[in-house]
C-alpha positions in Angstrom: 16.0 -2.7 10.5 15.7 -6.3 9.3 12.6 -8.5 9.8 14.5 -10.5 12.4 15.4 -7.4 14.3 11.8 -6.1 14.2 10.5 -9.5 15.5 13.0 -9.5 18.4 12.1 -5.9 19.3 8.4 -6.7 19.2 8.9 -9.8 21.3 10.7 -7.7 23.9 7.9 -5.1 23.9 5.3 -7.9 24.2 7.1 -9.5 27.1 7.3 -6.2 29.0 4.0 -4.7 27.8 1.0 -3.9 30.0 -2.5 -5.1 29.3 -3.4 -2.0 27.4 -0.5 -2.3 25.0 -1.1 -6.0 24.5 -4.7 -5.4 23.7 -3.7 -2.7 21.1 -1.1 -5.0 19.5 -3.6 -7.8 19.4 -6.2 -5.7 17.8 -3.7 -4.6 15.1 -2.5 -8.1 14.5 -6.1 -9.4 14.3 -7.2 -6.7 11.9 -4.1 -7.4 9.7 -4.8 -11.2 9.6 -8.4 -10.7 8.8 -7.6 -8.5 5.8 -7.5 -10.0 2.3 -4.3 -8.6 0.8 -4.4 -10.8 -2.3 -4.8 -8.8 -5.4 -6.3 -10.7 -8.3 -4.3 -11.1 -11.5 -0.7 -11.7 -12.4 2.1 -9.8 -10.7 3.7 -7.1 -12.8 7.4 -7.6 -13.6 9.9 -4.7 -13.0 10.4 -4.5 -16.8 6.6 -4.1 -17.5 6.3 -1.6 -14.6 9.2 0.5 -16.0 7.8 0.4 -19.5 4.4 1.6 -18.2 6.1 4.5 -16.4 7.9 5.5 -19.6 4.8 5.3 -21.6 2.9 7.4 -19.1 5.7 10.0 -19.1 5.5 10.2 -22.9 1.7 10.7 -22.8 2.1 13.5 -20.2 4.8 15.2 -22.2 2.6 15.1 -25.3 -0.3 16.6 -23.5 -2.4 13.4 -23.4 -3.8 13.7 -19.9 -6.9 14.9 -18.1 -6.6 17.9 -15.8 -7.9 17.5 -12.3 -10.6 20.2 -12.8 -11.8 18.5 -16.0 -11.9 15.1 -14.2 -14.0 16.7 -11.3 -16.5 18.0 -13.9 -16.6 14.5 -15.6 -17.2 12.8 -12.3 -20.3 14.9 -11.6 -21.9 13.5 -14.8 -21.5 9.9 -13.7 
């Protein structure tokens, strides 16, 4: 569903919604608008992202990773 289609459907729901539904939708919208979704730093390009994935796969294949159980033990020492 496209953004326009979603907007139209939501508008229909809002126009026909009861007070309870409207309060819920308002609460969700308010919470969303109050959030700070800006992540500091420079956006990653697709190329950089793909390179990082390949690099991680190579590290995993060569055994360069930490097991979950080892990580849990390490966390306890923090």
